[in-house]
TORPA-4810 file (N, C-alpha, C, O; in nm, 3 decimals):
<nodes>
NODE_1_0.082_-0.119_0.000_0.000_0.000_0.000_0.087_0.126_0.000_0.054_0.224_-0.066_M
NODE_2_0.199_0.123_0.075_0.288_0.237_0.085_0.350_0.268_-0.052_0.370_0.385_-0.086_K
NODE_3_0.379_0.162_-0.131_0.437_0.182_-0.264_0.340_0.252_-0.358_0.384_0.315_-0.455_K
NODE_4_0.214_0.242_-0.334_0.113_0.307_-0.417_0.083_0.448_-0.368_0.059_0.538_-0.449_L
NODE_5_0.084_0.468_-0.238_0.048_0.595_-0.179_0.155_0.703_-0.199_0.122_0.818_-0.226_L
NODE_6_0.283_0.668_-0.185_0.391_0.766_-0.197_0.394_0.830_-0.337_0.395_0.953_-0.345_V
NODE_7_0.395_0.754_-0.447_0.395_0.818_-0.579_0.270_0.903_-0.604_0.277_1.008_-0.667_P
NODE_8_0.155_0.857_-0.555_0.031_0.932_-0.571_0.038_1.064_-0.495_-0.002_1.168_-0.547_L
NODE_9_0.089_1.060_-0.373_0.102_1.181_-0.292_0.202_1.278_-0.356_0.176_1.398_-0.361_L
NODE_10_0.315_1.228_-0.403_0.415_1.313_-0.469_0.358_1.375_-0.596_0.387_1.491_-0.628_L
NODE_11_0.279_1.298_-0.670_0.216_1.351_-0.792_0.121_1.465_-0.758_0.121_1.568_-0.826_S
NODE_12_0.041_1.447_-0.656_-0.054_1.552_-0.615_0.019_1.678_-0.568_-0.022_1.789_-0.602_L
NODE_13_0.124_1.662_-0.493_0.202_1.777_-0.447_0.265_1.849_-0.567_0.262_1.972_-0.575_I
NODE_14_0.323_1.772_-0.658_0.382_1.831_-0.778_0.279_1.904_-0.864_0.307_2.011_-0.917_G
NODE_15_0.162_1.845_-0.877_0.054_1.908_-0.953_0.012_2.040_-0.889_-0.007_2.140_-0.959_F
NODE_16_-0.001_2.040_-0.757_-0.042_2.162_-0.686_0.064_2.271_-0.698_0.032_2.387_-0.723_A
NODE_17_0.191_2.234_-0.680_0.298_2.332_-0.692_0.310_2.385_-0.835_0.331_2.504_-0.856_L
NODE_18_0.297_2.297_-0.932_0.302_2.339_-1.073_0.187_2.431_-1.109_0.206_2.531_-1.179_G
NODE_19_0.069_2.399_-1.060_-0.047_2.485_-1.085_-0.030_2.622_-1.021_-0.063_2.724_-1.081_G
NODE_20_0.023_2.624_-0.898_0.047_2.751_-0.830_0.151_2.835_-0.903_0.135_2.955_-0.919_G
NODE_21_0.258_2.770_-0.947_0.361_2.842_-1.021_0.307_2.893_-1.154_0.337_3.005_-1.195_A
NODE_22_0.227_2.811_-1.221_0.167_2.853_-1.347_0.075_2.971_-1.329_0.074_3.063_-1.412_G
NODE_23_-0.003_2.970_-1.222_-0.093_3.082_-1.194_-0.013_3.209_-1.165_-0.046_3.316_-1.216_Y
NODE_24_0.092_3.197_-1.085_0.173_3.311_-1.048_0.247_3.369_-1.168_0.261_3.491_-1.178_Y
NODE_25_0.295_3.285_-1.258_0.376_3.329_-1.372_0.296_3.346_-1.501_0.354_3.363_-1.608_L
NODE_26_0.165_3.342_-1.492_0.082_3.350_-1.612_0.102_3.482_-1.686_0.138_3.583_-1.626_R
NODE_27_0.077_3.479_-1.816_0.082_3.598_-1.899_-0.058_3.658_-1.899_-0.155_3.589_-1.927_V
NODE_28_-0.068_3.786_-1.869_-0.196_3.854_-1.863_-0.241_3.887_-2.004_-0.162_3.942_-2.081_T
NODE_29_-0.366_3.857_-2.041_-0.416_3.895_-2.173_-0.407_4.046_-2.193_-0.413_4.123_-2.097_P
NODE_30_-0.392_4.089_-2.319_-0.369_4.230_-2.351_-0.477_4.321_-2.295_-0.445_4.429_-2.246_A
NODE_31_-0.603_4.281_-2.300_-0.711_4.365_-2.249_-0.698_4.390_-2.100_-0.713_4.503_-2.053_G
NODE_32_-0.670_4.283_-2.025_-0.652_4.298_-1.881_-0.528_4.379_-1.850_-0.526_4.458_-1.756_E
NODE_33_-0.424_4.360_-1.931_-0.299_4.431_-1.910_-0.320_4.580_-1.930_-0.268_4.661_-1.853_L
NODE_34_-0.396_4.616_-2.034_-0.422_4.757_-2.059_-0.500_4.817_-1.942_-0.471_4.928_-1.898_A
NODE_35_-0.599_4.743_-1.892_-0.678_4.791_-1.778_-0.591_4.803_-1.654_-0.597_4.902_-1.582_Q
NODE_36_-0.510_4.698_-1.630_-0.422_4.698_-1.515_-0.325_4.815_-1.523_-0.300_4.883_-1.424_E
NODE_37_-0.270_4.837_-1.643_-0.176_4.947_-1.663_-0.241_5.082_-1.641_-0.179_5.171_-1.582_G
NODE_38_-0.365_5.098_-1.687_-0.432_5.227_-1.669_-0.464_5.250_-1.522_-0.458_5.364_-1.475_S
NODE_39_-0.499_5.144_-1.449_-0.524_5.158_-1.305_-0.395_5.199_-1.234_-0.396_5.287_-1.148_D
NODE_40_-0.285_5.134_-1.270_-0.156_5.165_-1.208_-0.116_5.308_-1.240_-0.071_5.381_-1.152_R
NODE_41_-0.131_5.347_-1.365_-0.093_5.481_-1.406_-0.175_5.587_-1.334_-0.124_5.692_-1.296_K
NODE_42_-0.303_5.558_-1.315_-0.390_5.656_-1.250_-0.344_5.681_-1.107_-0.352_5.794_-1.058_A
NODE_43_-0.296_5.578_-1.039_-0.258_5.595_-0.900_-0.113_5.639_-0.884_-0.078_5.694_-0.779_S
NODE_44_-0.027_5.617_-0.983_0.116_5.646_-0.967_0.167_5.756_-1.058_0.283_5.794_-1.045_E
NODE_45_0.087_5.808_-1.146_0.135_5.908_-1.241_0.169_6.037_-1.167_0.083_6.095_-1.101_T
NODE_46_0.294_6.082_-1.179_0.332_6.206_-1.113_0.272_6.327_-1.186_0.232_6.317_-1.302_P
NODE_47_0.267_6.437_-1.118_0.220_6.562_-1.176_0.310_6.598_-1.294_0.432_6.604_-1.277_D
NODE_48_0.254_6.621_-1.415_0.336_6.652_-1.533_0.430_6.771_-1.513_0.536_6.778_-1.575_P
NODE_49_0.393_6.863_-1.426_0.479_6.979_-1.401_0.601_6.941_-1.316_0.697_7.018_-1.307_A
NODE_50_0.596_6.823_-1.255_0.705_6.782_-1.166_0.796_6.677_-1.227_0.880_6.620_-1.157_K
NODE_51_0.781_6.650_-1.356_0.868_6.551_-1.423_0.931_6.613_-1.547_0.883_6.713_-1.601_V
NODE_52_1.039_6.552_-1.589_1.101_6.587_-1.716_1.155_6.459_-1.779_1.172_6.358_-1.711_E
NODE_53_1.182_6.467_-1.907_1.232_6.351_-1.980_1.374_6.377_-2.024_1.405_6.484_-2.077_F
NODE_54_1.460_6.278_-2.003_1.600_6.288_-2.041_1.629_6.176_-2.139_1.613_6.058_-2.108_V
NODE_55_1.673_6.215_-2.258_1.711_6.116_-2.359_1.857_6.082_-2.338_1.942_6.170_-2.332_R
NODE_56_1.886_5.953_-2.328_2.025_5.911_-2.313_2.098_5.932_-2.446_2.042_5.908_-2.553_L
NODE_57_2.222_5.978_-2.437_2.295_6.021_-2.556_2.325_5.911_-2.657_2.317_5.934_-2.778_N
NODE_58_2.357_5.794_-2.609_2.400_5.687_-2.700_2.291_5.584_-2.724_2.212_5.553_-2.635_N
NODE_59_2.289_5.533_-2.846_2.198_5.424_-2.879_2.261_5.294_-2.828_2.384_5.281_-2.826_Q
NODE_60_2.179_5.200_-2.787_2.228_5.072_-2.737_2.224_4.971_-2.852_2.121_4.954_-2.916_F
NODE_61_2.336_4.906_-2.878_2.347_4.803_-2.981_2.374_4.671_-2.911_2.473_4.656_-2.840_I
NODE_62_2.284_4.575_-2.933_2.293_4.446_-2.863_2.293_4.333_-2.966_2.201_4.325_-3.047_V
NODE_63_2.394_4.247_-2.963_2.394_4.132_-3.055_2.301_4.021_-3.006_2.290_3.998_-2.885_P
NODE_64_2.237_3.955_-3.099_2.155_3.838_-3.067_2.231_3.717_-3.120_2.254_3.705_-3.241_V
NODE_65_2.269_3.629_-3.030_2.353_3.515_-3.064_2.268_3.389_-3.079_2.167_3.370_-3.011_M
NODE_66_2.313_3.304_-3.171_2.250_3.174_-3.188_2.356_3.078_-3.240_2.417_3.102_-3.344_E
NODE_67_2.378_2.972_-3.168_2.479_2.875_-3.210_2.619_2.932_-3.216_2.700_2.890_-3.298_G
NODE_68_2.649_3.028_-3.128_2.783_3.085_-3.122_2.811_3.192_-3.226_2.925_3.238_-3.238_G
NODE_69_2.710_3.233_-3.302_2.733_3.340_-3.399_2.622_3.445_-3.389_2.512_3.416_-3.343_R
NODE_70_2.652_3.565_-3.434_2.555_3.674_-3.429_2.456_3.657_-3.543_2.495_3.653_-3.660_I
NODE_71_2.327_3.648_-3.508_2.223_3.633_-3.611_2.148_3.762_-3.637_2.085_3.778_-3.741_V
NODE_72_2.155_3.856_-3.541_2.093_3.986_-3.563_2.147_4.084_-3.460_2.212_4.047_-3.363_S
NODE_73_2.119_4.212_-3.487_2.156_4.318_-3.396_2.031_4.397_-3.358_1.945_4.422_-3.442_L
NODE_74_2.023_4.434_-3.231_1.914_4.518_-3.182_1.972_4.656_-3.156_2.076_4.670_-3.092_I
NODE_75_1.904_4.757_-3.207_1.941_4.896_-3.179_1.824_4.958_-3.103_1.710_4.951_-3.148_A
NODE_76_1.854_5.019_-2.989_1.748_5.078_-2.907_1.794_5.212_-2.851_1.910_5.230_-2.816_A
NODE_77_1.700_5.305_-2.844_1.723_5.434_-2.780_1.630_5.442_-2.659_1.514_5.401_-2.665_S
NODE_78_1.684_5.495_-2.550_1.608_5.503_-2.426_1.603_5.645_-2.374_1.695_5.725_-2.395_L
NODE_79_1.493_5.676_-2.306_1.477_5.802_-2.234_1.429_5.768_-2.094_1.372_5.662_-2.070_S
NODE_80_1.453_5.860_-2.003_1.410_5.842_-1.865_1.309_5.950_-1.827_1.327_6.067_-1.861_L
NODE_81_1.205_5.910_-1.756_1.114_6.006_-1.694_1.165_6.024_-1.552_1.168_5.929_-1.474_E
NODE_82_1.204_6.146_-1.520_1.266_6.172_-1.390_1.195_6.288_-1.320_1.114_6.359_-1.378_I
NODE_83_1.229_6.303_-1.192_1.180_6.417_-1.115_1.241_6.543_-1.176_1.361_6.546_-1.206_V
NODE_84_1.159_6.645_-1.195_1.206_6.770_-1.257_1.327_6.826_-1.183_1.333_6.825_-1.060_A
NODE_85_1.423_6.874_-1.260_1.542_6.936_-1.203_1.655_6.839_-1.172_1.757_6.880_-1.115_G
NODE_86_1.640_6.712_-1.206_1.741_6.612_-1.173_1.821_6.564_-1.294_1.892_6.464_-1.285_Q
NODE_87_1.810_6.634_-1.407_1.880_6.588_-1.528_2.032_6.588_-1.512_2.100_6.505_-1.571_S
NODE_88_2.085_6.682_-1.432_2.231_6.684_-1.409_2.278_6.555_-1.342_2.385_6.504_-1.374_D
NODE_89_2.199_6.504_-1.250_2.232_6.378_-1.183_2.236_6.263_-1.284_2.325_6.179_-1.279_L
NODE_90_2.139_6.260_-1.375_2.134_6.155_-1.478_2.260_6.160_-1.564_2.324_6.058_-1.587_V
NODE_91_2.295_6.280_-1.612_2.413_6.291_-1.699_2.542_6.264_-1.623_2.638_6.213_-1.682_F
NODE_92_2.548_6.296_-1.495_2.668_6.268_-1.416_2.688_6.118_-1.398_2.802_6.071_-1.390_A
NODE_93_2.578_6.043_-1.392_2.587_5.897_-1.371_2.559_5.818_-1.499_2.538_5.697_-1.494_R
NODE_94_2.558_5.887_-1.612_2.522_5.820_-1.737_2.611_5.700_-1.772_2.557_5.598_-1.815_E
NODE_95_2.744_5.706_-1.754_2.823_5.586_-1.787_2.782_5.463_-1.705_2.774_5.353_-1.759_P
NODE_96_2.757_5.482_-1.577_2.715_5.370_-1.491_2.576_5.322_-1.532_2.549_5.202_-1.531_K
NODE_97_2.489_5.415_-1.569_2.355_5.382_-1.613_2.358_5.303_-1.744_2.286_5.204_-1.759_L
NODE_98_2.442_5.346_-1.838_2.455_5.275_-1.965_2.508_5.134_-1.945_2.462_5.040_-2.010_Q
NODE_99_2.604_5.119_-1.856_2.658_4.986_-1.827_2.549_4.896_-1.770_2.536_4.780_-1.811_D
NODE_100_2.472_4.947_-1.677_2.364_4.868_-1.617_2.258_4.832_-1.721_2.209_4.719_-1.723_A
NODE_101_2.222_4.928_-1.807_2.123_4.902_-1.912_2.174_4.800_-2.013_2.098_4.713_-2.057_F
NODE_102_2.301_4.810_-2.051_2.356_4.712_-2.145_2.351_4.571_-2.086_2.319_4.476_-2.157_L
NODE_103_2.383_4.559_-1.959_2.377_4.427_-1.895_2.236_4.371_-1.899_2.216_4.252_-1.927_Q
NODE_104_2.136_4.455_-1.871_1.996_4.413_-1.877_1.962_4.369_-2.019_1.897_4.266_-2.038_V
NODE_105_2.004_4.445_-2.118_1.970_4.413_-2.256_2.043_4.287_-2.305_1.987_4.209_-2.381_M
NODE_106_2.167_4.267_-2.260_2.237_4.143_-2.294_2.165_4.023_-2.231_2.147_3.920_-2.297_F
NODE_107_2.125_4.036_-2.106_2.051_3.928_-2.040_1.920_3.900_-2.112_1.881_3.784_-2.129_D
NODE_108_1.851_4.006_-2.153_1.724_3.991_-2.226_1.748_3.919_-2.359_1.671_3.831_-2.398_H
NODE_109_1.856_3.956_-2.428_1.889_3.891_-2.555_1.924_3.744_-2.534_1.881_3.659_-2.611_A
NODE_110_2.002_3.715_-2.430_2.043_3.577_-2.403_1.928_3.489_-2.359_1.934_3.367_-2.375_N
NODE_111_1.824_3.548_-2.303_1.708_3.469_-2.262_1.605_3.456_-2.375_1.498_3.400_-2.355_S
NODE_112_1.637_3.508_-2.493_1.548_3.494_-2.609_1.448_3.607_-2.625_1.357_3.597_-2.707_G
NODE_113_1.461_3.713_-2.547_1.365_3.823_-2.552_1.363_3.901_-2.682_1.264_3.968_-2.712_G
NODE_114_1.471_3.894_-2.760_1.476_3.967_-2.887_1.455_3.877_-3.007_1.472_3.920_-3.121_F
NODE_115_1.419_3.752_-2.983_1.391_3.660_-3.094_1.243_3.667_-3.128_1.162_3.708_-3.045_R
NODE_116_1.208_3.629_-3.247_1.068_3.623_-3.286_1.001_3.759_-3.279_1.054_3.858_-3.327_G
NODE_117_0.884_3.762_-3.219_0.805_3.885_-3.207_0.856_3.966_-3.087_0.790_3.974_-2.983_S
NODE_118_0.973_4.025_-3.104_1.039_4.092_-2.992_0.971_4.221_-2.949_0.996_4.270_-2.839_F
NODE_119_0.884_4.277_-3.034_0.813_4.399_-2.996_0.678_4.370_-2.932_0.602_4.463_-2.903_T
NODE_120_0.647_4.244_-2.909_0.524_4.207_-2.839_0.524_4.274_-2.702_0.627_4.281_-2.635_D
NODE_121_0.408_4.323_-2.661_0.401_4.401_-2.537_0.451_4.323_-2.415_0.512_4.382_-2.326_S
NODE_122_0.426_4.193_-2.410_0.472_4.116_-2.294_0.625_4.112_-2.288_0.682_4.116_-2.179_S
NODE_123_0.691_4.103_-2.403_0.838_4.108_-2.406_0.890_4.243_-2.362_0.985_4.252_-2.285_N
NODE_124_0.827_4.350_-2.411_0.875_4.484_-2.379_0.846_4.521_-2.234_0.922_4.597_-2.174_L
NODE_125_0.738_4.469_-2.177_0.708_4.495_-2.036_0.817_4.435_-1.947_0.862_4.499_-1.852_I
NODE_126_0.858_4.313_-1.979_0.966_4.249_-1.902_1.094_4.331_-1.912_1.161_4.354_-1.812_V
NODE_127_1.126_4.376_-2.033_1.247_4.456_-2.053_1.238_4.589_-1.980_1.334_4.629_-1.913_L
NODE_128_1.127_4.658_-1.991_1.110_4.788_-1.923_1.122_4.775_-1.771_1.185_4.858_-1.706_R
NODE_129_1.061_4.670_-1.716_1.070_4.650_-1.570_1.214_4.630_-1.526_1.257_4.685_-1.425_K
NODE_130_1.287_4.550_-1.601_1.427_4.525_-1.567_1.511_4.652_-1.581_1.599_4.679_-1.499_A
NODE_131_1.484_4.731_-1.686_1.556_4.856_-1.705_1.524_4.955_-1.592_1.614_5.022_-1.541_L
NODE_132_1.397_4.963_-1.554_1.358_5.054_-1.446_1.423_5.012_-1.314_1.468_5.097_-1.237_L
NODE_133_1.428_4.884_-1.289_1.492_4.835_-1.167_1.639_4.878_-1.162_1.687_4.923_-1.058_E
NODE_134_1.708_4.864_-1.273_1.849_4.905_-1.278_1.865_5.056_-1.268_1.957_5.105_-1.203_Q
NODE_135_1.774_5.130_-1.334_1.780_5.276_-1.326_1.764_5.322_-1.182_1.833_5.415_-1.139_A
NODE_136_1.674_5.259_-1.109_1.654_5.297_-0.968_1.771_5.255_-0.881_1.800_5.318_-0.779_R
NODE_137_1.840_5.147_-0.920_1.960_5.107_-0.847_2.068_5.214_-0.861_2.139_5.244_-0.765_T
NODE_138_2.080_5.272_-0.982_2.183_5.372_-1.009_2.141_5.511_-0.962_2.222_5.584_-0.905_V
NODE_139_2.015_5.548_-0.985_1.970_5.686_-0.960_1.874_5.702_-0.843_1.842_5.814_-0.805_L
NODE_140_1.827_5.592_-0.787_1.734_5.601_-0.676_1.595_5.644_-0.721_1.557_5.622_-0.836_G
NODE_141_1.519_5.705_-0.633_1.379_5.740_-0.663_1.366_5.856_-0.761_1.254_5.899_-0.791_P
NODE_142_1.476_5.908_-0.811_1.473_6.015_-0.912_1.402_5.968_-1.037_1.339_6.048_-1.106_T
NODE_143_1.411_5.837_-1.067_1.356_5.782_-1.191_1.214_5.733_-1.168_1.187_5.655_-1.076_V
NODE_144_1.122_5.780_-1.254_0.983_5.734_-1.250_0.959_5.620_-1.348_0.882_5.528_-1.319_N
NODE_145_1.024_5.628_-1.466_0.998_5.529_-1.570_1.111_5.529_-1.671_1.185_5.627_-1.683_D
NODE_146_1.125_5.419_-1.743_1.219_5.409_-1.854_1.136_5.392_-1.980_1.048_5.306_-1.987_V
NODE_147_1.165_5.474_-2.080_1.090_5.471_-2.205_1.180_5.418_-2.317_1.292_5.465_-2.334_L
NODE_148_1.130_5.322_-2.390_1.200_5.272_-2.508_1.148_5.357_-2.624_1.038_5.334_-2.673_I
NODE_149_1.228_5.454_-2.668_1.181_5.548_-2.769_1.202_5.499_-2.911_1.130_5.540_-3.002_T
NODE_150_1.299_5.412_-2.931_1.322_5.350_-3.062_1.378_5.210_-3.039_1.457_5.188_-2.948_E
NODE_151_1.335_5.117_-3.123_1.391_4.982_-3.117_1.377_4.919_-3.255_1.272_4.927_-3.319_I
NODE_152_1.485_4.858_-3.298_1.485_4.793_-3.430_1.577_4.673_-3.426_1.674_4.668_-3.350_A
NODE_153_1.546_4.575_-3.510_1.630_4.456_-3.521_1.675_4.442_-3.665_1.594_4.451_-3.758_R
NODE_154_1.804_4.420_-3.684_1.858_4.395_-3.818_1.909_4.251_-3.820_2.005_4.218_-3.751_Q
NODE_155_1.843_4.167_-3.899_1.884_4.028_-3.912_1.994_4.017_-4.016_1.994_4.088_-4.117_D
NODE_156_2.088_3.926_-3.990_2.197_3.908_-4.088_2.168_3.797_-4.185_2.249_3.769_-4.273_S
</nodes>
């Protein structure tokens, strides 16, 4: 009886944990995402008079590797939404910020984020969140958001 009960119990535990993980990591449908985003924006949007936008000087070029060779290049331009009057801080820390952003973009490329439909909103949301996290690590609460102002892929 024990030989039958243990595999059954382990299967049930695995099923429950897998279902929980699947629920937690699920992709939100676009309609719900738009609603969720608008709710978030309504509660967190800073006063337009208290923010400014800073365009980072350099474009980011990221190789997409496959089988040990470069199959395409991603070119992206980024801007930051920051607290008004803090642009000097952004430019003073720009080299560190660019390094952090490049690392995020390399990680995104290595995880397959720039393959296929790379401009899909779910892919870009993951990238924006990671970029914002790094921006806040470098600049603190000065940064409200990271904007991807241009993005293109050139396949070889």
